[in-house]
C-alpha positions in Angstrom: -39.6 0.4 18.1 -41.0 -1.7 20.8 -41.6 -5.4 20.3 -45.4 -5.1 20.1 -45.5 -2.0 17.9 -46.2 -4.0 14.6 -44.9 -1.4 12.2 -45.4 -1.2 8.4 -42.6 -3.4 7.0 -40.0 -2.3 4.3 -37.4 -4.7 2.8 -34.2 -3.0 1.7 -32.8 -5.3 -1.0 -29.5 -5.2 -3.0 -26.8 -7.4 -4.7 -23.9 -7.8 -2.2 -21.6 -4.9 -1.5 -23.9 -2.4 -3.2 -23.8 0.3 -0.5 -26.3 -1.3 1.7 -24.5 0.0 4.9 -24.4 3.6 3.7 -28.2 3.2 2.7 -29.2 1.8 6.2 -27.2 4.4 8.0 -29.1 7.1 6.1 -32.4 5.4 6.7 -31.8 5.1 10.4 -31.1 8.9 10.2 -34.4 9.5 8.5 -36.5 7.3 10.7 -34.6 6.7 14.1 -35.4 3.0 13.4 -32.6 0.5 13.7 -32.5 -1.6 10.4 -32.7 -5.3 11.0 -30.5 -8.1 9.2 -32.1 -11.0 7.4 -29.6 -13.3 9.2 -30.5 -12.0 12.5 -34.2 -11.7 12.2 -36.1 -12.9 15.3 -39.7 -12.9 14.1 -40.3 -9.4 15.6 -41.5 -6.9 13.0 -38.6 -4.5 12.9 -40.1 -2.1 10.3 -37.1 -2.3 7.9 -35.0 -5.4 7.1 -32.0 -5.5 4.8 -31.2 -8.5 2.6 -29.2 -9.7 -0.4 -31.8 -12.2 -1.3 -32.2 -13.8 -3.8 -28.4 -13.8 -4.1 -26.9 -16.8 -2.3 -25.5 -14.5 0.4 -29.0 -13.6 1.5 -31.9 -15.6 3.1 -35.7 -15.0 3.2 -36.0 -15.2 6.9 -38.8 -12.7 7.5 -41.8 -14.7 6.1 -44.7 -12.3 5.3 -43.9 -9.8 7.9 -42.9 -7.1 5.3 -45.1 -5.0 3.0 -42.9 -3.3 0.4 -39.4 -3.2 -1.3 -36.9 -0.6 -1.8 -34.1 -1.8 -4.3 -30.6 -0.5 -4.0 -28.3 -0.8 -7.1 -24.5 -0.2 -7.7 -22.2 -0.3 -10.8 -21.1 -3.9 -11.0 -17.6 -2.6 -11.9 -17.3 -1.7 -8.2 -19.9 -4.0 -6.5 -18.2 -7.3 -7.6 -14.7 -6.5 -6.3 -16.3 -5.0 -3.1 -18.2 -8.2 -2.7 -15.0 -10.2 -2.8 -13.4 -7.9 -0.3 -16.2 -8.8 2.3 -15.6 -12.5 1.5 -11.9 -12.0 2.3 -12.7 -10.2 5.4 -14.8 -12.9 6.7 -12.3 -15.5 5.7 -14.6 -17.0 3.0 -16.9 -18.4 5.6 -20.4 -19.5 4.6 -22.3 -20.3 7.8 -23.6 -17.4 9.8 -22.1 -18.9 13.1 -18.6 -18.8 11.4 -19.1 -15.5 9.8 -20.0 -13.8 13.0 -16.5 -14.7 14.4 -15.1 -12.3 11.7 -17.7 -9.6 11.7 -15.4 -7.0 13.3 -13.1 -7.4 10.3 -15.7 -6.2 7.7 -14.8 -2.9 6.1 -11.2 -2.9 7.4 -9.1 -4.1 4.5 -9.3 -4.9 0.9 -8.4 -8.5 -0.2 -4.9 -9.7 -1.2 -4.5 -9.2 -4.9 -3.7 -12.7 -5.7 -6.9 -13.9 -4.1 -8.9 -11.2 -6.0 -7.5 -12.4 -9.4 -8.2 -16.0 -8.6 -11.8 -15.4 -7.4 -12.4 -12.9 -10.3 -11.4 -15.4 -12.9 -13.4 -18.2 -11.4 -16.6 -16.4 -10.5 -16.9 -13.4 -12.8 -19.3 -14.9 -15.3 -21.5 -16.0 -12.6 -21.5 -12.8 -10.6 -22.2 -10.4 -13.5 -25.3 -12.6 -14.2 -26.3 -12.5 -10.6 -26.0 -8.8 -10.5 -28.4 -8.4 -13.4 -30.7 -11.1 -12.1 -31.0 -9.5 -8.7 -32.5 -6.4 -10.5 -34.7 -8.7 -12.7 -35.9 -10.6 -9.6 -37.5 -7.5 -8.1 -38.6 -5.7 -11.2 -40.2 -8.9 -12.7 -41.9 -9.6 -9.3 -40.0 -12.8 -8.3 -38.4 -13.9 -11.6 -36.7 -17.1 -10.3 -33.4 -17.7 -12.1 -32.6 -20.9 -10.2 -34.2 -24.3 -10.3 -36.8 -25.2 -7.6 -34.6 -27.9 -5.9 -31.6 -25.6 -5.8 -32.4 -24.2 -2.3 -29.0 -22.7 -2.0 -29.6 -20.8 -5.3 -26.0 -21.3 -6.4 -26.6 -23.0 -9.7 -24.0 -25.8 -8.8 -24.1 -29.3 -10.1 -26.6 -31.1 -10.2 -28.4 -27.9 -11.0 -27.8 -24.9 -13.3 -29.1 -21.4 -13.6 -31.8 -20.6 -16.1 -31.0 -18.6 -19.2 -32.7 -15.5 -20.7 -34.4 -17.9 -23.2 -36.8 -19.2 -22.5 -38.7 -16.7 -20.4 -40.9 -16.0 -18.4 -39.2 -18.0 -15.6 -41.1 -19.4 -12.7 -42.1 -17.0 -9.9 -40.6 -17.3 -6.4 -43.4 -18.2 -4.0 -42.3 -15.6 -1.7 -43.2 -13.0 -4.1 -46.8 -14.7 -4.5 -47.7 -15.3 -0.9 -45.5 -13.2 1.2 -44.7 -9.9 -0.4 -45.3 -7.7 -3.3 -41.6 -7.8 -4.7 -41.9 -4.9 -7.1 -39.9 -2.1 -5.7 -41.6 1.1 -4.6 -38.2 2.9 -5.1 -35.0 2.2 -6.8 -32.1 3.9 -5.3 -28.6 4.3 -6.9 -25.7 3.9 -4.5 -23.5 6.3 -6.5 -26.3 8.9 -6.5 -26.9 8.5 -2.8 -23.2 9.2 -2.2 -22.9 12.3 -4.4 -23.3 15.8 -2.6 -25.4 17.0 -5.4 -27.8 14.1 -5.9 -27.5 12.4 -2.5 -30.4 14.4 -0.8 -32.7 13.8 -3.6 -32.1 10.0 -3.5 -32.8 10.1 0.2 -36.0 11.9 -0.5 -37.1 8.9 -2.7 -36.6 6.7 0.3 -38.4 9.1 2.6 -41.4 9.3 0.3 -42.0 5.6 0.4 -41.6 5.4 4.2 -43.5 8.6 5.1 -47.1 8.0 6.2 -46.7 4.3 6.9 -48.1 2.9 10.1 -45.9 3.3 13.1 -43.1 4.8 10.9 -42.0 8.3 11.6 -39.9 10.1 8.9 -38.2 13.4 9.5 -39.7 16.5 7.7 -38.5 16.9 4.1 -36.9 20.3 4.8 -34.4 18.5 7.1 -33.3 15.8 4.7 -30.2 17.8 3.3 -29.1 18.2 7.0 -29.7 14.4 7.7 -27.8 13.4 4.6 -24.8 15.4 5.6 -24.8 14.6 9.4 -25.3 10.9 8.8 -22.0 10.7 6.7 -20.2 12.7 9.2 -21.4 10.9 12.4 -22.2 7.4 11.3 -20.8 5.2 13.9 -20.6 1.9 12.0 -17.6 1.6 9.5 -18.4 1.4 5.7 -16.5 0.7 2.5 -14.5 4.0 2.8 -12.8 2.7 6.0 -10.9 0.3 3.8 -9.0 3.2 2.2 -6.7 3.5 5.2 -5.1 0.0 4.5 -3.7 -1.8 1.4 -4.3 -1.0 -2.1 -6.8 1.5 -3.4 -10.1 0.3 -4.8 -9.2 1.1 -8.4 -6.3 -1.4 -8.3 -8.8 -4.2 -8.4 -9.4 -4.5 -12.1 -10.9 -6.8 -14.6 -9.4 -8.3 -17.8 -10.3 -6.6 -21.1 -12.7 -9.5 -21.9 -14.4 -9.1 -18.5 -14.7 -5.3 -19.0 -16.4 -5.9 -22.3 -18.8 -8.4 -20.7 -19.7 -5.8 -18.0 -20.5 -3.2 -20.8 -22.5 -5.8 -22.7 -24.6 -6.6 -19.6 -25.1 -3.0 -18.7 -26.2 -2.2 -22.2 -28.3 -5.2 -22.3 -30.2 -4.2 -19.1 -30.4 -0.6 -20.3 -32.2 -1.7 -23.6 -34.4 -4.0 -21.7 -35.6 -1.4 -19.1 -35.9 1.5 -21.6 -38.5 0.1 -24.0 -41.6 -2.0 -24.2 -43.7 -2.6 -21.1 -41.0 -0.6 -19.1 -41.5 2.7 -21.0 -42.5 5.4 -18.6 -42.4 3.1 -15.5 -40.8 5.3 -13.0 -38.7 2.5 -11.4 -37.4 1.4 -14.8 -36.5 4.9 -15.6 -34.4 5.3 -12.5 -32.7 2.1 -13.3 -31.9 3.3 -16.9 -30.7 6.7 -15.5 -28.2 4.7 -13.2 -27.2 2.4 -16.0 -26.5 5.4 -18.3 -23.9 6.5 -15.6 -22.5 3.1 -15.2 -22.0 2.7 -19.1 -20.3 6.0 -19.3 -17.8 5.2 -16.4 -17.0 1.7 -17.7 -16.6 2.9 -21.3 -14.0 5.5 -20.0 -12.0 3.0 -18.2 -12.3 0.4 -20.8 -11.0 2.8 -23.5 -7.8 3.3 -21.5 -7.4 -0.4 -21.0 -7.6 -1.0 -24.8 -5.0 1.7 -25.4 -2.7 0.2 -22.7 -3.6 -3.5 -22.6 -2.3 -5.8 -19.7 0.1 -8.5 -20.7 -1.6 -11.6 -22.0 -0.8 -14.6 -19.8 0.5 -17.8 -21.5 -2.2 -20.4 -22.1 -2.5 -22.8 -19.2 -5.0 -25.7 -19.6 -4.9 -26.4 -15.8 -5.8 -22.9 -14.8 -9.5 -23.3 -14.3 -9.1 -26.4 -12.3 -6.5 -24.7 -10.1 -9.0 -21.9 -9.4 -11.7 -24.6 -8.4 -9.1 -26.3 -6.1 -8.3 -23.0 -4.5 -11.8 -22.1 -3.9 -12.5 -25.5 -2.3 -9.4 -25.1 -0.1 -10.8 -21.9 1.3 -14.1 -23.5 2.2 -16.3 -22.3 -0.7 -16.5 -25.4 -2.8 -19.6 -27.1 -4.2 -22.6 -26.7 -1.8 -24.1 -29.9 -3.1 -21.4 -32.6 -2.7 -22.8 -36.1 -3.0 -22.0 -37.0 0.7 -23.7 -33.9 1.9 -26.8 -34.3 -0.2 -27.1 -38.0 0.5 -27.8 -37.3 4.1 -30.8 -35.1 3.4 -33.7 -37.5 3.7 -36.5 -36.7 1.2 -34.3 -34.6 -0.9 -31.7 -37.1 -2.0 -34.1 -39.2 -4.1 -35.1 -36.1 -5.9 -31.7 -35.3 -7.2 -29.6 -38.6 -7.3 
């Protein structure tokens, strides 16, 4: 697209490591449009922008330049470890100018196992909630799970995340003034990958892009070919490139308690989006269909874990603090340290 083309804008949103790269590669095959990134947004209307917002790894940099949302989801059993692999590949950097120094390492190797276990045990409860709240944010048209002054959206002291009760939560102003945040399509990463269901998922994307101003989408009859050819000839690396180095993906497991929490969250979300106001809503039905698959997969793995439980570590009252200290040592500590916030004129008086 040329800089003055002013195309209809689509936001491609997902929780981190939910198959975004595979999705945007397929979309580029559909449209011939290079998908833009929220951290590299220049103000030009790209046509399609990818983001992890409202997760703390994403930013709303595109103002009111977009017109619709496509939501991409993935089983948290695999999305959460994959998210940590990315953090490891970028050396746990937080600022974009630092992340960029490691960008060539993304999708090259899975994280060292000791780091995965530490990160998992420190961040699991937070991330499984953030996975679910990411879906809720778009389905509930901007449901804001963070407090207004928590501009990092990390729920760290002096702030905290909201809880399911009381609801409804406040609405993110971006979803009031900038964009209709309710998704026009919900795409399952797992179904997009599957040879049987992949072309059908890609057609769902095509259907919400086709006919939009300055957006050209390939004919429906060619989508099966595009789906196959994109996987074969995609130039950018993706998650499967990690398979050539280190441990396999299924080596990165959860504790029995964490797997039970994943199942509980999946069942909670399934029950939520299969009844009440969500009955017969096509986007909710697509979420429920994906959740059914996720629940089946997690139940199967969890059943084997119950039969062959891992050794239970000895109680260690200092374990949690050791995880906090480790996370701070790799540069991922509290984003709201007093010294930092005190320097923010106009902000410090509101939180001190």
